[in-house]
N, C-alpha and C positions, 0 to 999 in steps of 0.2 A: 271303606273310605278312611277309617281311622288308621289302618295299617299303612296305607299309601301315604297318608300325612306324616306318619312317624318316620317312614323310610326317607321321605323328602327332607324332613328335619335332620335326620342323621347325616345324610349326604351334605347338607349345608354346614352341619357341625364340623365335618371333616374338611370341607373346603375352607373353613375359617382359618385353619392352621396353615393353609398353603396360598391364600390370597384373599381378595376382598369380594369374591363372587357371592358369598353367602349374604353379606350385608346388602347386596343389590337385589336379591331374589326373594328373601323371606319377609313375612310381615312381622310387626312388632310382637304380636301375641305368640306366634310360633317361635320367635327368637327367644322369648322368655321361657317357653316350654323346653326348648333344647338346652338352654342355660341351666335349667333346673336339673335335667338329666346329667349334664356335664359335671356338675359340682360333686366332688367326693366328700360327702357330708359327714361320714363317720370313719374312724380309724379302721374298724373292721371291714368297711367297704373298700378302703385303700388296699387292705390285704387281698380281698377278692378281685379287685381290678388289677392289681399287680400280677396275680396268678391267672388272670382271665377266667374267673369263675362266676362272672355275671355279665349281662348285656349292658348296653349303654343306657337303657331305661331302668336298670336295677333289677331285672329278672335274674334269679339265680340259675347258674348252670350246675348240673350234677354230672358225675362221672360217666353216665351213659349218654349224655348229650353230645352231639357231634361238635359243638363249639367249645366244650369244656377244655380249657387250657390250649385252645387252638393256637398254633404258632403265628399264623398270619394276623389274626385279629388281636393277639396279645401284643404284637409289635406296635400296633396303633395305640392301644391302651397305655403301654409303658411310656410312650412319647408324651401322652397327655397328662401324665402324673407328675410332671415337673413344673415348678414355678417359672413361667416363661418370661417374667419380668426380671429375673435374676440373671444378669450378664456375667456373673462370676463363674457360672457353670458353662464351660465351653461346649460347643456343639460336638467337638471331637470326642471329649471324654464321655459325654452323654451317649453318643452313638456307640462307643466301645462298650459301655455298660449295658445298653439295651441288647446289643448283639451277643454279649456274653451270657446274660441271664436268660435270654430268649433263644439260645441256640437250639435248633430242632433236635440234634442228637444228644445234647446234654443240658436240658433246661434247668434253671435254678428257680425255686419258688420260696416264698416267705412262709414261715410256719409260726402261727400265733403263739404256740406253746414250745417253740424251738429254742428259746433263750437268746442270749446275745443281743438283746435290745432293751432299752430302758426309757423311762419317762422322766423328764425334767420339768418340775412344777414350781413356778414362781408364785409365792403366796405372801399375803400381807398379814402380819401379826401386830398386836399391841405389846410394846415392850417399854417399861419404865415411863409410861404416860404418853408415848408417841408411837406412830406407825413405822414399822420397819419391814423391809422385804427380806424374806429368806427363801432359799432354793432347796427343795426336797427332791432327791433322786429315788425313784421307785422302780422295782423290778417285779416280774411275775414269779410267784412261788407256787410250785405244783404241790397239791395236797392229795390225799388218798381219794377224795372225791372232788374233782374240779381244781381250780387254782384261785389265787388271790394276789392282789397287789400289796407289796410290803415296802416300807421305807427302808432304803438301803444305807443312805447317808444324807447329810445336810450340809449346806454352806450358810453360815450365819455370821455376819461381819462382827457384831459385838464380841462373840467368842474368839474370833480370830485376832481381834485387837488385844484381848487379854493374854493370848498365847503367842503374840508376835515375837519373832526372834530378836535377840539383843544385837543391835548394830554397832555397839561400842567396841573398841579394841580390847578393853578389859573384860574378861569373862569371869563371872563370879563362881566361886567353888568353895567346897568345904575342905579344909586342910587335911591331908592324909593322917595327921596325928590327932584329929578331932576326938577320937575315941578316948584319948588320954585325958581329955577335958570333960568326959562324959557328955560330949556333944552339946555343951552349954552354948557353943557358938550358933546353934540353931535360933537362939534368941535374936541375933542380928539378922538372920535370914528372913524371918517372918515379920520383923519390925519395920524393915526398910521397904516401903512400897515401891520405890524406884527400881528395885532389883527385879530381874526377870526370873521367876521361880523355876522355870524349866531348865535354867542353867544348873540346877541342883539335882536334876534327874539324869537317868542314864542317857547315853549318846543318842540312842535310837527312839527316844520317847516321842510318842505321837498322841495328842489328846483325842479322846473319843467325843467328838462334838455331838453326835447323835444321842449319846447317853446324857450329856449335859442338857441338851435340848429337851428331851423327854422329862428330865428332872425338873426343869424350870416350868414346863407345861403343867406337870402334876402339882407343883407348888402354887400355881395360879399366876406366876410372874409373866408368862407368855400366853396370850389369848389369840386364837385364830380369828381373822376377820373374813378374808375371801381369797379365792384363787385369782391371780393376775394373768398368768399366761401358762401354756403347756406346749412342750415340744417333745419329740421322741428321737432317740439316737439308735441307729441300727448298725450292728457289726455282724449280722447273721450271715451275710454273703461273703464268702472267702475273698480276701484281697480288696474289699470295698467297705467304705463307710458312707452312709448318707443320713441326713437329718430330715425329719418330717415336721412341717410347721403348718399352722392353719391360717388361711387367708380368707377374709370376709370382704369381698369386693364384687362389683358388677362384672358380667361377662361369663365366659365359659371356663376360664382358667381360675377356678376358685375352690375353696374347701381345703382338705388335707393334701398337701403337695410336697414334693421333694425340694427342699430349699438349699441343700448343700450336698455335694458329691465329691468324694476323694478316693483315689486308689491308694491303698496302704498295704504294706507287708506286715508280718507279725509284730516286729519291733515297733514300727510306726503306729500300729494299732494300739499297743500298750501306752505309748507316749501320748497319743491323741486322747485316749480315755482319761489319762491323768490330767491333761489340760482341761478336759470337760469338767472333771470333778473339782479341780483346784484353781480355775481361772478367776474365781471370786476372791481369792486370798490376797 
């Protein structure tokens, strides 16, 4: 009886994405049960569902199981892993993505330890007596035994303000004959707070915000409060980028879902990654 009820719920769940028949047939309690199954509650579960390595009720498939990475059922799962309220992802590009990664002759799967994906964590810290938001980018680092998440870089607006580029026409510099003055003009460099100190560094100077961030945390000037939001950026599939976001809402289309999808070549991938890292500057 239980299996019949589950199959009926699954059919209704699939009908939901093609029409209103499900809403007319199932009871409220069964609807809640199917919605619970539909939610992709964990990121690891997203990986398994993307690869079709578990059933709709969360039962794991293993390599010897007939449904493990089955192309037909995988196509259904892939379609359900998108945020269906996002109209910016066209049906055409979504269909192209699903057909490409789910191609029976050359399927593409996600690999948790395969690299080319990163976490973007928006967190709140206390800084100079007030709350400020900072963004930490983390990546998986493989170890001799297992792996771990490590902070790769950060975006912190107060630091970016300190190191903002000089927008004035006049660029400050040390005269090439400064050595003849035993560099005594350094006095003016460090006395004038209006001057942008990076003008006195080499052309390709880039501040290490992560080192500054860790230094301020160690000094007690930055204190962690809480995590505000988490997203994941995937570049693991050749010629594609997608973003994974969490949605907490009623219905079947909830949990960890693909919220952005773009087809990119190698050059566009590098530019997109730069924009992800630097869009807060």
